[in-house]
C-alpha positions as CSV (number, residue, x, y, z in Angstrom):
1,M,-30.5,15.0,-1.2
2,V,-27.8,15.2,1.5
3,A,-24.0,14.5,0.2
4,P,-22.5,11.7,2.1
5,G,-20.2,13.0,4.9
6,S,-22.2,16.3,4.8
7,D,-23.7,15.8,8.4
8,G,-20.1,15.4,9.9
9,Q,-20.7,11.7,10.4
10,L,-17.6,9.5,10.0
11,W,-19.0,6.0,11.3
12,S,-21.9,5.2,9.0
13,P,-22.8,1.7,8.2
14,R,-21.5,2.1,4.6
15,F,-18.2,3.4,6.0
16,L,-17.8,0.4,8.2
17,V,-19.1,-2.2,5.2
18,L,-16.0,-0.7,3.1
19,C,-13.7,-1.0,5.8
20,A,-14.9,-4.8,5.9
21,A,-14.4,-5.2,2.1
22,S,-10.8,-3.7,2.5
23,L,-9.9,-6.0,5.1
24,G,-10.8,-9.0,3.2
25,Y,-8.8,-7.8,0.1
26,F,-5.7,-6.8,1.9
27,M,-5.7,-10.0,3.9
28,A,-5.6,-11.7,0.5
29,L,-2.6,-9.6,-0.6
30,G,-1.1,-10.1,2.9
31,S,-1.3,-13.9,2.9
32,T,1.2,-14.0,0.0
33,W,3.9,-11.7,1.3
34,P,5.7,-14.3,3.2
35,V,4.8,-17.3,0.5
36,V,5.7,-15.4,-2.8
37,P,9.5,-14.8,-1.7
38,A,10.0,-18.2,-0.4
39,F,8.0,-19.7,-3.2
40,V,10.4,-17.9,-5.6
41,E,13.7,-18.8,-3.7
42,D,13.2,-22.2,-2.8
43,D,10.7,-23.7,-5.2
44,L,11.7,-21.9,-8.2
45,G,15.5,-21.6,-7.5
46,G,15.3,-17.6,-7.8
47,G,18.0,-15.4,-6.3
48,G,17.6,-11.9,-4.8
49,V,17.0,-10.0,-8.1
50,A,14.2,-12.7,-8.8
51,V,12.6,-12.2,-5.4
52,G,12.4,-8.5,-5.8
53,L,11.4,-8.3,-9.3
54,S,8.6,-10.8,-8.5
55,M,7.4,-8.7,-5.2
56,G,7.7,-5.5,-7.2
57,A,6.3,-6.5,-10.7
58,F,2.7,-5.5,-9.7
59,G,3.9,-1.8,-9.2
60,F,4.7,-1.4,-12.8
61,S,1.5,-2.6,-14.2
62,A,-0.6,-0.5,-11.6
63,A,1.5,2.4,-12.0
64,V,0.8,2.5,-15.9
65,L,-2.9,1.9,-15.5
66,R,-3.9,4.3,-12.6
67,P,-3.9,7.4,-14.3
68,L,-6.3,5.9,-17.0
69,I,-8.6,4.1,-14.2
70,G,-9.0,7.0,-12.2
71,P,-11.1,9.2,-14.4
72,L,-12.8,5.9,-15.2
73,G,-13.9,5.8,-11.3
74,D,-15.0,9.5,-11.8
75,R,-17.6,8.6,-14.8
76,R,-18.6,5.0,-13.8
77,G,-18.7,5.1,-10.0
78,R,-16.3,3.5,-7.4
79,R,-18.5,0.4,-7.2
80,F,-17.5,-0.5,-10.6
81,L,-13.7,-0.2,-9.9
82,L,-14.2,-2.5,-6.5
83,I,-15.9,-4.9,-8.6
84,L,-13.5,-4.8,-11.5
85,G,-10.3,-4.9,-8.9
86,S,-11.7,-7.8,-7.0
87,L,-12.1,-10.0,-9.9
88,A,-8.5,-9.2,-11.4
89,V,-6.9,-9.7,-8.1
90,S,-8.6,-12.9,-7.6
91,A,-7.6,-14.2,-11.1
92,S,-4.1,-13.1,-10.7
93,L,-3.9,-15.2,-7.4
94,L,-5.2,-18.4,-9.2
95,L,-2.6,-17.9,-11.9
96,L,0.2,-18.7,-9.3
97,V,-1.0,-21.9,-8.9
98,P,0.7,-23.3,-12.1
99,A,3.5,-21.3,-12.0
100,T,6.7,-23.2,-12.9
101,S,9.1,-20.3,-13.4
102,V,10.1,-17.1,-12.3
103,P,8.5,-15.2,-15.5
104,M,5.3,-16.7,-14.9
105,V,5.1,-15.4,-11.4
106,V,5.9,-12.0,-12.8
107,A,3.3,-12.2,-15.3
108,A,0.6,-13.2,-12.3
109,R,2.0,-10.2,-10.3
110,L,1.7,-7.9,-13.3
111,V,-2.4,-8.9,-13.5
112,L,-2.4,-8.5,-9.9
113,G,-1.2,-4.8,-10.3
114,M,-3.9,-4.3,-12.8
115,G,-6.5,-5.4,-10.4
116,E,-4.7,-3.3,-7.5
117,A,-4.8,-0.2,-9.5
118,A,-8.5,-0.5,-9.9
119,F,-9.4,-1.7,-6.3
120,F,-7.4,0.9,-4.3
121,I,-8.5,3.7,-6.3
122,G,-12.4,2.6,-5.9
123,I,-12.0,2.0,-2.1
124,S,-9.9,5.2,-1.5
125,A,-12.4,7.4,-3.4
126,S,-15.3,5.9,-1.9
127,V,-13.9,6.5,1.7
128,Q,-13.0,10.2,0.8
129,D,-16.5,10.5,-0.6
130,L,-18.5,9.6,2.4
131,A,-16.1,11.0,4.9
132,P,-16.8,14.7,6.3
133,P,-14.3,17.1,4.9
134,A,-12.9,18.3,8.0
135,R,-12.2,14.5,9.0
136,R,-10.9,13.3,5.9
137,G,-7.3,12.6,7.5
138,E,-8.9,10.8,10.5
139,A,-10.8,8.7,8.1
140,T,-7.8,7.8,5.8
141,S,-6.1,6.7,9.2
142,Y,-9.0,4.5,10.3
143,F,-9.2,3.1,6.6
144,T,-5.9,2.2,6.2
145,V,-5.8,0.3,9.5
146,T,-7.6,-2.4,7.5
147,L,-4.5,-2.4,5.4
148,Y,-2.3,-3.3,8.3
149,A,-5.0,-5.8,10.1
150,G,-4.7,-7.5,6.9
151,M,-1.1,-7.4,7.0
152,A,-1.1,-8.8,10.4
153,L,-3.7,-11.6,9.7
154,G,-2.8,-12.4,6.1
155,P,0.8,-13.5,6.5
156,M,-0.2,-15.8,9.4
157,I,-3.0,-17.1,7.3
158,G,-0.8,-17.7,4.2
159,E,2.4,-19.0,6.3
160,R,0.2,-21.8,8.0
161,L,-1.3,-22.8,4.8
162,A,1.8,-23.3,3.0
163,D,3.4,-25.1,5.7
164,S,0.6,-27.5,5.7
165,G,-0.4,-27.8,2.1
166,G,2.2,-26.0,0.0
167,A,2.0,-22.6,-1.7
168,D,-0.5,-23.8,-3.9
169,R,-3.2,-23.8,-1.1
170,A,-2.1,-20.2,0.2
171,F,-2.7,-19.2,-3.4
172,L,-6.1,-20.7,-3.3
173,V,-7.1,-19.2,-0.6
174,A,-5.9,-15.8,-1.0
175,A,-7.8,-15.8,-4.4
176,A,-11.0,-16.5,-2.3
177,L,-10.3,-13.7,0.0
178,A,-10.1,-11.0,-2.8
179,L,-13.5,-11.7,-3.7
180,V,-14.9,-10.4,-0.3
181,P,-15.0,-6.7,-1.9
182,L,-16.9,-8.1,-4.8
183,V,-19.9,-9.2,-2.6
184,L,-19.5,-6.1,-0.1
185,S,-19.3,-3.8,-3.2
186,G,-22.9,-2.4,-3.0
187,S,-22.1,0.0,-0.2
188,A,-19.3,1.7,-2.5
189,P,-21.0,5.1,-4.3
190,G,-22.4,4.1,-7.7
191,R,-22.7,6.0,-10.8
192,P,-22.6,9.5,-10.1
193,D,-25.8,11.5,-11.2
194,D,-23.8,14.0,-13.1
195,P,-20.4,12.4,-14.1
196,P,-17.7,14.4,-15.9
197,V,-17.6,14.4,-19.7
198,A,-15.4,11.5,-21.0
199,P,-12.3,13.0,-22.2
200,R,-10.0,11.2,-25.2
201,L,-8.2,8.2,-23.5
202,R,-4.8,9.6,-22.4
203,W,-2.3,8.9,-19.7
204,S,-1.8,12.0,-17.7
205,L,-0.9,12.9,-14.1
206,H,-3.1,15.0,-12.2
207,P,-1.2,18.2,-11.3
208,D,-2.4,18.5,-7.8
209,A,-0.9,15.1,-7.3
210,V,2.4,15.3,-8.9
211,L,4.3,16.9,-5.6
212,P,2.9,14.9,-2.9
213,G,3.2,11.8,-5.3
214,L,6.9,12.5,-5.8
215,M,7.6,12.9,-1.9
216,L,5.7,9.4,-1.6
217,F,7.8,7.7,-4.3
218,V,10.9,8.7,-2.3
219,G,9.5,8.0,1.0
220,L,8.5,4.3,0.2
221,L,11.6,3.5,-1.9
222,S,12.9,1.8,1.2
223,Y,9.7,0.4,2.7
224,S,9.6,-1.8,-0.7
225,G,12.7,-3.4,0.5
226,F,11.5,-3.9,4.1
227,L,8.3,-5.9,2.6
228,A,10.3,-7.8,-0.1
229,F,13.2,-9.4,2.3
230,L,11.9,-9.1,5.9
231,A,10.5,-12.7,5.9
232,L,13.6,-14.0,4.4
233,H,15.8,-12.0,6.6
234,A,14.0,-13.3,9.6
235,T,14.2,-16.8,8.6
236,D,18.1,-16.3,8.2
237,L,18.5,-15.3,11.8
238,G,16.4,-18.3,13.2
239,I,12.8,-16.8,13.4
240,A,10.7,-19.8,12.6
241,S,7.4,-17.8,11.9
242,S,7.9,-14.5,9.9
243,S,4.4,-13.8,10.3
244,R,4.8,-12.9,14.0
245,V,7.1,-10.0,12.7
246,F,4.6,-8.8,10.0
247,A,2.3,-9.1,12.8
248,L,4.1,-7.0,15.3
249,F,4.7,-4.4,12.7
250,A,0.8,-4.4,11.8
251,V,-0.3,-4.2,15.3
252,I,1.8,-1.1,15.9
253,V,0.7,0.7,12.9
254,M,-3.0,-0.2,13.8
255,A,-2.7,0.9,17.3
256,T,-0.9,4.4,16.4
257,R,-3.3,5.3,13.8
258,I,-6.2,4.6,16.0
259,V,-4.7,6.4,18.8
260,G,-3.6,9.3,16.9
261,A,-5.9,9.4,14.1
262,R,-6.0,13.1,14.0
263,I,-2.2,13.6,13.9
264,P,-2.0,14.2,10.3
265,D,-4.7,16.9,10.4
266,R,-3.2,18.5,13.2
267,L,0.7,18.6,12.6
268,G,0.1,18.9,8.7
269,A,1.9,16.9,5.8
270,L,5.4,18.5,6.3
271,T,5.8,17.6,9.9
272,T,4.0,14.5,9.6
273,T,6.2,13.4,6.6
274,R,9.6,14.3,8.3
275,L,8.6,12.3,11.4
276,S,7.6,9.1,9.4
277,L,11.1,9.4,7.3
278,G,13.0,10.0,10.6
279,F,11.7,6.7,12.3
280,T,11.8,4.5,9.0
281,A,15.6,5.5,8.7
282,V,16.2,4.5,12.3
283,G,14.6,1.2,11.9
284,M,16.2,0.2,8.7
285,V,19.5,0.9,10.7
286,V,18.6,-1.5,13.3
287,L,17.4,-4.1,11.0
288,G,20.7,-4.0,9.0
289,T,23.2,-3.6,11.5
290,W,21.6,-5.5,14.7
291,T,21.6,-9.0,13.0
292,S,19.9,-10.9,15.6
293,V,16.3,-11.9,16.4
294,A,15.8,-9.0,19.0
295,G,17.3,-6.7,16.2
296,V,14.6,-7.8,13.7
297,Y,11.8,-7.2,16.1
298,I,12.9,-3.7,17.4
299,G,13.9,-2.7,13.8
300,A,10.5,-4.0,12.6
301,S,8.6,-2.2,15.6
302,V,10.5,1.4,15.0
303,T,9.8,1.0,11.3
304,A,6.3,0.6,12.0
305,L,6.0,3.8,13.9
306,G,8.0,5.3,10.5
307,Q,5.1,3.8,8.3
308,C,2.0,5.3,10.4
309,F,1.4,8.4,8.9
310,L,3.5,9.0,5.7
311,F,0.6,7.9,3.3
312,P,-2.1,9.8,5.2
313,A,-0.6,12.9,5.5
314,L,0.3,13.0,1.6
315,F,-2.8,11.4,0.5
316,V,-5.3,13.8,2.1
317,L,-3.1,16.8,1.1
318,T,-3.7,15.5,-2.5
319,V,-7.5,15.1,-2.1
320,D,-8.0,18.5,-0.6
321,R,-6.1,20.2,-3.4
322,A,-8.1,18.4,-6.4
323,P,-11.7,19.5,-7.4
324,E,-14.2,16.7,-6.3
325,A,-15.3,15.7,-9.8
326,E,-11.7,15.0,-10.2
327,R,-10.8,13.0,-7.2
328,G,-10.5,9.7,-8.8
329,H,-8.1,10.8,-11.1
330,A,-5.9,12.7,-8.7
331,I,-6.0,9.6,-6.1
332,G,-4.9,7.4,-9.2
333,S,-2.1,9.9,-10.2
334,F,-1.0,10.0,-6.6
335,S,-1.1,6.3,-6.2
336,V,1.5,5.7,-9.1
337,A,4.1,6.8,-6.8
338,F,3.2,4.1,-4.6
339,D,3.3,1.5,-7.5
340,L,6.6,2.8,-8.6
341,A,8.2,2.8,-5.6
342,M,7.2,-0.8,-4.7
343,G,8.3,-2.0,-8.2
344,I,11.6,0.0,-8.7
345,G,12.4,-0.4,-4.7
346,G,12.1,-4.2,-4.7
347,F,14.3,-4.5,-7.9
348,I,17.0,-1.9,-6.5
349,V,17.0,-3.6,-3.1
350,G,17.3,-6.9,-4.5
351,A,20.0,-6.1,-6.5
352,V,21.9,-4.8,-3.5
353,V,21.2,-7.6,-1.6
354,A,22.6,-9.9,-4.4
355,A,25.8,-8.0,-4.1
356,T,26.3,-7.9,-0.4
357,D,23.7,-9.6,1.6
358,R,20.2,-8.9,3.2
359,A,21.6,-6.9,6.0
360,G,23.2,-4.9,3.5
361,G,19.8,-4.3,1.6
362,F,18.3,-2.6,5.0
363,V,21.4,-0.5,5.3
364,F,20.9,0.8,1.8
365,C,17.0,1.3,2.9
366,A,18.2,3.4,5.6
367,M,20.3,5.5,3.6
368,V,17.3,5.9,1.2
369,A,14.8,7.0,4.1
370,A,17.4,9.4,5.2
371,A,17.9,10.9,1.6
372,A,14.0,11.3,1.5
373,L,13.9,13.3,4.8
374,A,16.5,15.7,3.3
375,A,14.2,16.4,0.4
376,T,11.1,16.9,2.1
377,G,11.4,20.5,2.7
378,P,12.4,21.2,-0.8
379,L,9.6,19.1,-2.3
380,L,6.6,19.8,0.0
381,G,7.7,23.3,0.6
382,R,6.9,24.3,-3.1
383,I,3.3,23.7,-2.1
384,G,3.7,26.5,0.6
385,S,0.9,26.9,3.1
386,S,-1.4,24.5,1.4
387,A,1.0,21.6,2.7
388,R,-1.6,21.3,5.5
389,S,-3.9,18.3,5.4
390,G,-7.6,17.8,6.4
391,S,-9.4,20.8,8.3
392,D,-6.4,23.0,7.8
393,A,-6.6,23.3,4.2
């Protein structure tokens, strides 16, 4: 039997179906990004800390569960995780409909984190299983285009639904979209023929994911503030539809990743990460100091360039270093960094916004990105010559 991806082919029917499943899922998540902050602030009377906590809560539950769910996917198969994640995320979005307080929103977002942990590990490991080893960076770039396509389309859908029928309508449609991966899960690899022996259930990080994950965590702290407060900042400055800013951001990321899909493979993790953080820092400075409509669009555009390849470069570095039988565990451990950054970052930036204003929050994000840039060499340098991704590894 020929292993998936061993013939060098990337664009197989199964790969395309998985990308479609990912698009539906991220459209569901993206549709809530402009709706949840406005719902918490306008309908529930929450302030900056409440918005940050509500947006970032999913990261805490996902961070706790990913190292446990990763090995489960190695044993039960990627398809099982896609089904589990799709059902949990849909349920979490339905829980937002009856929410009448910030704690209820936070509780629903914690459930979302549980589903996110399962889905992301399942879909990411599936893509890596199907991709040829020398094209994993390219496959990751293309696959994550679906994330930003969802980010472009989802906010427009959610905002329009909320404007016409209230936040409840947006949450119900998002819950339906979250079930798309359930319908398409048949293309994901099922239970492995020779699954690893089930270890005693314990929370642990895969050693090959620790340093790349730490770098991702530092790099994404500022991005979490961007996601939590961009919509409200745009509205403050007179932009009637913040979904247009999200759409611009997403289109730039998608176009850059498609055109430069092999950049992480060719430049390596260290150089790619430095470029990403540099652009992110500049974009946040623009958002925080150029407080006008033009500043929002230009700042979001530069930040988009910064977010193009940070995750793909570090993700493939992790996958290449981990044994194939432990890939789910490694991906789950690496993804903890994303969850913690989204959770802690949203809360911290929310506190800064509460003490200053939204512009001050973006300036703080720029400082965090600059600090991450300074830490790139010390963190990734420890990996040494293995800080090359894709075909170089």
